[in-house]
C-alpha positions in Angstrom: -68.9 160.8 -122.0 -70.6 158.9 -119.1 -69.9 159.6 -115.4 -69.8 156.7 -112.9 -69.2 158.2 -109.5 -65.8 159.8 -109.6 -64.9 158.0 -112.9 -65.6 159.3 -116.4 -65.7 156.9 -119.3 -65.5 158.2 -122.9 -67.1 156.0 -125.5 -65.4 156.0 -128.9 -67.9 155.3 -131.7 -65.6 156.7 -134.4 -64.8 154.7 -137.5 -62.2 155.3 -140.2 -63.4 154.5 -143.7 -61.1 153.7 -146.6 -62.4 154.1 -150.2 -60.0 151.6 -151.8 -61.2 152.5 -155.3 -59.6 155.9 -154.9 -56.3 154.7 -153.4 -53.3 155.1 -155.7 -50.7 153.7 -153.2 -49.0 156.8 -151.8 -48.6 154.9 -148.5 -49.1 157.8 -146.1 -51.9 156.0 -144.3 -49.9 153.0 -143.3 -46.8 155.1 -142.6 -48.7 157.5 -140.3 -51.2 155.1 -138.8 -49.6 151.7 -138.6 -52.1 150.6 -136.0 -54.9 151.1 -138.5 -53.4 150.3 -141.9 -50.8 148.0 -143.6 -50.0 147.6 -147.2 -50.4 144.8 -149.7 -47.6 143.6 -152.1 -48.5 146.3 -154.6 -48.2 149.1 -152.0 -51.9 149.7 -151.6 -53.5 150.3 -148.3 -55.0 147.4 -146.3 -57.3 148.4 -143.4 -56.5 146.5 -140.2 -59.5 147.8 -138.3 -62.3 150.3 -138.8 -62.5 151.1 -135.1 -60.8 154.3 -133.9 -60.0 154.2 -130.2 -58.6 156.9 -127.9 -55.1 155.4 -128.5 -55.4 155.6 -132.3 -57.4 158.8 -132.8 -54.4 161.0 -133.4 -53.1 158.5 -136.0 -56.5 158.3 -137.7 -56.8 162.1 -137.9 -53.3 162.5 -139.3 -53.9 159.8 -141.9 -57.2 161.4 -143.0 -55.6 164.8 -143.3 -52.5 163.5 -145.1 -54.2 161.3 -147.8 -53.5 163.1 -151.2 -56.4 161.2 -152.9 -58.9 161.9 -150.0 -59.5 158.1 -149.7 -60.0 158.3 -145.9 -62.8 159.7 -143.8 -63.9 159.6 -140.2 -67.5 158.6 -139.3 -68.9 159.5 -135.9 -66.5 162.4 -135.5 -68.3 164.8 -133.2 
């Protein structure tokens, strides 16, 4: 966090990583984190972005915790 006078700015350097080789198409990631994931025509996850922002952090954490194949991880999670 950086302080500018009376303002505080939090920098998000967190990334969400998808290991597509482990994905079996349960669909929890795109159901729980629609701002981060979509699905292809076979039901497998398609990553829309790797950047996790303040607005998408809760979705990202829920998706990582809910993936039954452990395909998702967070980098830069301090």
